[in-house]
N, C-alpha and C positions, 0 to 999 in steps of 0.2 A: 613645819617651818613657817607656813603662812600664819598660823596662830601666834607664833613667837614674834613675827614681824608686826602683826596687828597690835599685840600687847605692847610692844616697844613704842609704836606710834602713839598709842593711847596714853602711855606714861608721859610722853612729851607734852600732852595737853591736860595733865591731871589737875593743875591749878586752873580754876575756871575763870578767874579774872573778872568777877562780877561784884566782889566786895572790896571796897577800898580800905585795906588794913595797913596802909603804909605808916611808918613812924616819921614824924617831922624831923628835918635835919637842922632847923633853925626856928627860934622863937624870940620875938621881940616886937618893937614898935616900928611903924613906918612913918616917914615924914608927912605932916599935914593931916594925919589920920589918928583918931583916938582908939584906945584899946590895944590889945596885943594880937599879933598875927603869927601863924605858923606856916612854914614853907615845906612843901613836899616835892620830892624829885620823882621823875617818871619811873614807873615800875618796869624795869628792864625785861622781866619775864614776859610781859605782853608783847613787846617788840620782838623778842626771840621767837615766841610762838607764831607770831604773824609771819616772820621771815621763813620759818620752817614750813608753814602752811602754803605760802606762796610758791616755794620751791617744789613742794609735793604736787601742787596743781600744775606747775609748769611741765613737770614730767608727763602728767596725764595729757596736757594740751599738745605736747610734741608727739605723743603716741597717736592721738587723733590726726595730727597733721600728716603723718606718714600714710595713714589709711586714706585720708582725703586726697592726698597728692596722687597716689597710685590708682584709687578707685574713682575719682571724680575729675581732677585736673587733667590727667592724661587721657580721660575718656569723656571730656566735656561735650555735652549735647546729646549723648546717648541716653537711652531709656534707663540703662543700669546706673548711670551717674545720678540721675534724679531719684531713683529708688533708694540708692545708698544714702544720698543726702537727706531727702525728706522722710524716708521710711526708717532709717537706722541711726545715722549720726546725730541728727538734730534732736530726736526724742531722747536719746541717751544723754546728750549734753544737758538737757533740761533736768534729768534725773540725778546725774552725778553729784552736784552740790549737796543735795539733801542726803544722799548716801554717805558722803563724807562727814556731814554734820552729825548724822546718827552714829556712824562708826567711831568718830573721835569724841563725841559728846561735847561739842564746842558750844559755849554759852555766851562768851563775850561778844557783844553786837558789832564791834569793829571787825572781828574775825568772821562772824557770820556774814557780814557784808562782803568780805573778801572771798567768801566761798563761791560767789557768783562769777568769779573770774573765768572758770572753766566754761560755763554757759556763754558768757559774753564773747570770749575768744572763738570758741568752736562753732557756736550757733551762727553768728553773723558772718564769720569767715567761710563757713560752709556754703552759705548762700552766695557769697562772692565767688567761690570756686565753681559753683554750678552755672552762674550767669556771666562769669568773666568780668566782674566789676571791681576786682581788687586794685588798689593803687599800686603803681610800680609793677604791673603784671609781668612785664618782660624780665624784670629783675628777680622778683620773688619766685616766679615759676620756672626760672632757668635751671634750677637744681633742687633736689630733695633737701639738701643741706640748707639752702636759703629759705625754703618753704617752712621747714621745721623751726628755723630761727625766727621767722615771722610769727609763728604760733607760740613761741616761748614766753611771751610777756604781753600784757595789755599796753605797755608803754609805746607811744608813737615813735618808732624808729625813723631815722633818716637814712635813705639809701643813695648810694652812688651809682647812677645809671651807666657810667662808663666801666667801672670795675666790677659792677654787679655784686657789690658787697655793702654791708652796713658801714656808714661813715664813722670814722674815729673822732672822738671828742678831743678838742684842744685843751691844754692845761688852763688857759684863761677861762674857757667856758665851764670847765670842771669847777674851778674855784668860784665862779659866779653862781653856778647852780648850788653849790654847797652853802654859800652865804645866804642865798635866797631861801633855801629850805630852813636854815637855822633861824632866820629872821621871822619867817611865817610861823614856825613852830613856837617861838617865843610869843608872837602875837596871839596865836590861838590859846596859849596858856593863860595870857592876861585876860582875854575875853571870857574864857571858861571860868576863871577865878572871880570875875566880876558878876557873871550871870548865875552861877550855880547856887549861891545863897538864896536867890529868888526863884529857884526851880526853873531857871531860864525864861521866866516870864516876869520881868521887872515892873510892868505896868498892869493896872487893874483892868484887864481886858473883858469886855462884855461877851465876847465870843469864846466858847471853849475850843481848845485847839483841835479837837477831833470832830467838831460839829461840821456837818455837810449840809448847809442851808444858805440861802441867799437872803440877806437882810441889810438894812442900813448900818447895822453894827459893824459890818465889814469895812465901813469907811470911817469908823471912829478913830480918833487920834491915838487912843491907847492901843487899839488893835494894830494900826499901821506902825506904831513905834515898836511894838513887840515883834511884828513881822520883819521889820528892818533889822532888829537885833538878831533874829533867827537867820535872816539872809546872810548877814556878815559872818555869823558863827558857822553856818553851813559852808560858805565859801572857804573860810580859813581851815575848817576841818578837812574838807575834801582836798584842798590844795596840799595841806601837810601830808595827808596819806597818799594821794596819787603822785605827787611830785617825788615822794620817797621811792615809789615804784620805778620812776624814770631814773632816779639817782642810782638805784641798784644797777641799772644798765650802764650808767656813766662810770661806775667803779670798774666795770668790766672793760671799759675803754670805748664803749659805743656812744655815739651822739643820739640824743632824743629831742623831739620837738617840745615846745612849751605846751603845758597842759591847760593852764589858766593864764590868759594874756590880758591882765588888768581889766576885767569886764566891768568893774564898778566905776572906773574913771576914764576909760577910753572908748566906750561904746557910743555910737551916734545913731543907731537904729536897732530895732528888735532883731533883725536878721544878723547884723554884725555881732550883737551880744551873744546870740545862741549858736551861730555857725562859725564865728571867727575868734571868739574870746572865752566863752564859757565851756569848760570841760572838753578840751580838744582831744582827750583820750577816747571818749565815747563817740564824738561826732563822726570820725572816720568809719566806725562800725555801722552806724546808722546810714551813712551815705552809701557805702559799698554794699551793705547787707539789706537795705530797704529802699532808699531813695532811687538809686540808679536802676536796680531791677524793675521797680514799679514804673519808672519813667520810660522804660523800653516799651511799655504797653499803654501808656497814658500821657498826659501833659505834665508840665512841671508843677503847677498848682496842686493838682490831685496828688502827685507823688509827694509833695511837701506835706500836705495835710495828713496823708496816710502815714508818713514817717513820724509825725508827732503822735498819732494814735498808737502806733507800734511802740514808740518811745514810752508812752504812758503805760502800756501793757508790760513792757520790759521792766519798768520801774516797779510795777505791781509785783512782778516776779521777784525782784531784788528785795522789796519790802517783806515778801513772804519768807524769804530766806533769813533776813535779819531777825525776824521774830519767830522763826520756825520752832526752835527748841523751847519756847515759852510754854508749849502745850504740855510738856512734861511736869509743869508746876501745878496743873489742875487735877483735882481728884475726879473720881468716876461720876460725880454729880455736877461737875462743872464748876465747883467752888475752888477758891484759891486764896490763901492768906499771905503768900510770899510777896514781898515788895516788888519782885521782878515780874509779877503777872501782868501781861499785856498782850492782847491779840488785836492786830490791825484789821480794818475792814477794807474790802475790795472796792475800788471805784474812785476814790478821791484823787489819787495820783494821776490816773488816766484823765480825769476831768481837768486837772491842772494843765496837763500837756495839750489837751484839746483847746483849752482857753488860750494857751500860748500860740497854738497853730492858727487860731482865729485872729489873734493880734497880728501875726505875720502876714496873713492873707489880706488884712485890712491896711497893712503898712503903706502900700503903694498908693491906693486911692486917697487915704487920709493924709499921707505925707506930701502929696502934691497940692494940698490946699494952701492958699496964700498965707494965712496966719502961721501955719506950721512951718512953712518954708522960711518965713521971716524970722521966727524964733530960732530955728535950726541954724541959720546962718550967723546969727548974732550972739547966741549964748555959747559960753566956753564948753568944751567937750565934757568936763567933769559934771557940769550942771545938767547937760543933756542926758548923761548917763543916769543921774539921780531921778530924772523924770521917767526914764525907761524902767527903772527899778520900781518906781511908784506905781506904774501900770500893773505890776505883778503882785504888789504887796497885799491887796484885799483878799486874794485867794491863795496866798503863799502857804497858809496853814494846811491846805489840801496836800501840799508837797511835804512839808516838814513837821506838821503837827504830830505825826506818829513817832518821829524821832525824839521829839521833846518829851511827850507823854510816855513813850515806851522805854525811856532810859538810855537811848543810844549815846547821848552826850555825857551821861554819868559814867558809862563804861569807857568812853574815850578819855574822860578826865583822869582815869587811873594811869593812862599812858602819857600824861603831860605833866609839866610843872604845875603846881597848884598852891595858891595862897589862900588860907582860911583864917577868918577872925575867930579868936578863941572865945 
C-alpha cells in the first residue's frame, strides 16, 4: 500500500516543469514596438503541483505540531523537552525537505524553494516552543487544535485573543487581497518578459553575478542598475508566491497579515525596511525562533546581529534546497552538458546578511548625524527608500546572483504570462 501511495504521489510530479514548451495563444504586433510578439499564458500544471506540494507539507507540519505540543509545550523547561527539540525534531525537520525532493524527484526551482516550508515552520517554531517565545502564546497554546492550526501554514495568521481563534477575513479584505495578488502577478509577468531576453542582466556588468570579491566594480553604474532590476524582480517574484500562500488561507475564510508592506516606497530606515516591511512571513520566525531566545541571554544588539547571521545560514539552507537536484545532472567525473547545470557556493548569502546586520547596527550612530537628520526630514519617503535600497545594491548579487545564474527566474517564468519577440 505504501508503494502504491508513493507511486501515486510521484505520478503527480511526473512533469518536471523545467522546459518551457508552451504554445503561444496570440501572435501580433504591439503598439510603439517593431516586430512581432507572442503571448504565452501560465502553465497551470506548475501551480497545480505547487498547491499539492504545499498541502503535503502542511500535513507533515501538523504532525510535527502534535508531537511538539505534547512533548515540548506541555513539558516546557524540562530536560526531555530540550532533548526532543534539539535532538529529534529540529534535525529531522532539516532532513525532511531533501527526502521529499528525492522521493518525488522535483526539479522546478520554484517548487524546490517551497520544499523548505517544513523546515521553516517546524525548526523555528520548535525553538519558540522550547523557550516560550511564540507570538500569541496564550492563544495558540490554549489547545492542540490551535497549535496544529498554527503549524499548518507559513502564512502569518491573525489571532483573536478574546475568542482564542483565528480571525475571519472580511469580504472587503478578501477582494482587496485578490486584486493585489492579480496586479502583482501581472507586474512580475511584465518584468520577467522585459528581462528574460537579456538573461536577466540588461546592462554590461563588469562583475559576474556569482563573483565573491570586493572591488570598485561593485559601484559601477551597470552593476548597480542590474542589481536594482534584480531587487525589483525578486520582490515581485516573492510577493506573488508568498502572497498566494496567504490567499490560500483567505479562501478558507482566515485573515492573514500583509507579507510585503511596500518596502520600496515606504521605508525610512534599514530597520523599518527589514523588520516592518520586507517579507513579514519570515520575520516572525526569526524573531520568535532566534532574536527573543538569544535576547534572554544577551543584549538587543547582540541578539539582532546573531539573528542576521542565522538568517544568512537559513538562506544558505534554502539555496541548497533550490539547487539540490541539480546534482543528478552531473556525471561521475563531475561533467555536465545540460543547460540546467548549476551548483551554488556556500557563504555569499550569509555574507550579504552579515552586511545587512552591520548596516542596522550602524543605523543609530550614523542616523543621528546632522546631515543625515536634515536629509531624512526633508526628503519624501519614496526617495529615502531608494537611498536605503542603494545601500544594499553593491552586494545584492551575493543574495540573488545564484537565482539569476542558476535559472530560478527561468523556471518561474513558466508559471507566469510571458511576452516574447519572435
